[in-house]
N, C-alpha and C positions, 0 to 999 in steps of 0.2 A: 522466576528469575526477574531480578530488579533490574530496570533500564537504566542506561547511563545517563545522567542529568545532562540536559541540553546546555551546551555553552555557546556565546554568540559573539561574532565579531565580523569586522568589515574587510575591505579589501578582497572581494569576490570577483572574479573576472568573469564578465558577462559573455554570453554565447559560449557557455562551456558545454560541450556534450561528451560524457564520458560513456560511451558505450560498452555495454558488459559483455561483449561477443569474446573478447580475449581471456576473460576471467570466470566465465560461467563453469559451474561446477555440476558434475553428474553425482547424484547422491550416492554417499558411501557409508561406512559405519554400518547402522542398523539394517541397511539394504544389502550388505554385502554378502549375508548368508541366505539371501533370498533367491538363490539360483532356481530357475525353473517356473516361477511365478510369473504370471501375465502382468505386463508393465505399460505404461503410457509416459509421456512427457507434459511436465507443468511448466510452461513459460509464463513469468510474471513481469508485468509491466507497469509504469505509472504514467499518470497525466494529470493535468490540472483544469479545473473549472474557473472562470473568470473571479467572481466574487471580488475580494479585495486586493487580488494580485496586482492590480494597476497601480498599487501603492508603491511597488517594487522595482528596483533596479535589477536585483538579482535575488534569488531566495534558493539557496543550495541545501538540500536536505541528504543528509548522510545516512544510508539503510544497511543494517549489518546482516540482517537476516529476516526470515519469516517463520511465523507459526502456522500450522494448518490444524484445522478443527474437525477430526473425524466424528462420527454420531456419538454422542454423548458428552462430547468434549465441552469445557465451559471457557468462553473467551475472558472473563474478568471483566466485560463491559457491563456496568450496572444499567445504564439509561440508553440503550441504542437509539431511541426516537427523539433523543434530544441533541442528536449530532448536528443537526442543520440550524440551529439557533444561533443567530449571528452574535447576540450579545452576552449569551451563556448566562444569563441571569446576574450580570455584575451590574454594581450600582455606581459605576463610573470611576471608581478608584481602583480596580481589579482585585479587590479582597477575595471575591468568590473564587477568583482563578487560583489564588494562593491556596485556598482550602482545598480545591482539586487535586494540587500536588501533594497534599499530605494525607490522600486517601490511603486505605489500606493496600499493603504489598502482598497480600497472601497469593500465593501462587495458584493460578487456575489450574484445574485437573485435566488431564486428558489431551492436552495439546502436543502437537509434534513440532519440535523446533529444529530448523535447518540454517545454520549458520554459511553465509558465504565466505568464499575463501579469502576475498578481500572486499571490504567495505565499497559499496557502490554510491556514487554521487549523482544527483539529478538536480538541474537548476530549474525549478517550476515556471519560472518566466519563460523559459523556452519551450514549455510542453503545453501551451494553451491551445485551444480548438481542438483539432484532429491529430495534434502531434503528440507521440508517445516515447517512451524510452524502455527498452527492455533492460531488467536488471538482474534476472536470474532464469534459468532454465535447467531443469534437472529431470531424472528419471524416477518414477515413482511406482509402487505397486497400484494395481487397478483398485479402485474404491471411490467412496462418496465423501465430501467433506461439506461442513457447514458454513465454515467461515475461514478466511485468510487474514493474517496480521501482518503488519509490517514493524520490525524493530528498528525505530528512528534513533540514532545516537547523538546526532548533531545536527543543528539548523544554524545556518549563517544568513541573515538577511540584511539587505542594504537597500534603503528606501530611495526614491527617485530624487529627493534633495540630497542625497549624499550621506544621510543620517544612518545609523544603525538601527535596527528594530530588534525588538524582544519578541521571539516566535517560540512557543511552547506547543506540546501535545498535552491533551486533557489528562490532567492527573499524571503527566510524565508516564504515560502508558503507552503501548502499542497502539498504532493506527488500527482499527478493527473494521473489516469489510465483511458485513453479514449477506453474503451472497453464495448460496449452495452451487457447488460444481462437482464434476466427475473426472477421476482419471480413468480413461478408457483405453483397452488394449491397441496398441499400434497407433495411438492417436496423440496429437499435439493439442493439449488444452492450454489456450491462451487466455488469461487472467489479468485485466487491465483495472487497476487501484486508483480510483479518482479521488484526488484530494485537493483541498485548497486552503489558503489562509483566510481567518475571518477575524475581523478588528473587535475587540471588545470592548463595547460601549463609546465613550469618549477618550478612553486611554490609549495609549501608545503601544498596548500590548494586541498581540494576535494568538490565535490559535489554529494549528493545523487540524481541519477537520475533515474527515471521510464525506464523500458526496454519493450518496447511496444511488440515487438516480443515473448518476455517470459510469457504474461500474459495468464493465462488459466481460463477458464470457463467451467464448467460442471456441468451436473443435474443428481440426484441421487434419488432412492425412499426414501421418508422419513421414511419408515419403517425397513430401514436398515441403520447401522452405517459404514457399509462396503463400502468405496468409489472404492475398486477394482472390485466391482460387475459391475460398469459402466464404459464405456469408457469415458475418458477424452476428451474435446473440446479445441483445443488451439485458439488463437487469430484470426487465419484465418477463423474459422468457426463462424461467427459473430451471426448466428441462432442459436447457443447453441446446435445443433443436431450431431449425430454421423456421422460419414464419409460417411456412405451410406445414408444420407438423411432422416434418421427415428430418431424419438425421442427414448429417452430411457425409 
């Protein structure tokens, strides 16, 4: 599936929180025939690490869906170790960023795509520090996944000086978060995808980059909506357990 090219503009209203609670979808379609199978809930949230977010008055990202990667699926991300490079190999004129956008659009195999009922928007300026925003919550069959991807269809950035910012995703591809997680029976899996804008060299262009060390996965009793009742698990705890090695 090709991603929608990113279009940029100004006029974004600061301090805009569009909570997903009124438009969250329980998975249908392929799951409709899975009556009797054990299931759990996946709650996907987004947050933002500092990096170059201080350049922005607002940075509104529109997300239309998520891809999930079961065992054996291909994310389509060629060089995950290069995600955190701030200059992305540019020589100062942005030529290499243009080359990224011309990468192959061959559809990766094995991914599961879940489109939101309505696109969700998040202003990353509002999501710094411990702030997060829920963008989707859905029921899925019990299973293990190797990665989660966000389909970003639009980014609108306004700089603190009032100018418009050019913000891309690498290769116009989905944002990939290579953190294994599970869907457990009668359990709410909370996956927080951490990403941030990174300025490209001396250019006025930015790339949205996943922040691997900021990804957070935690597991909570499905009978309670209070996430504070359970300990969070950061990206270093790949088995999704508490620090003492016991399940929640």
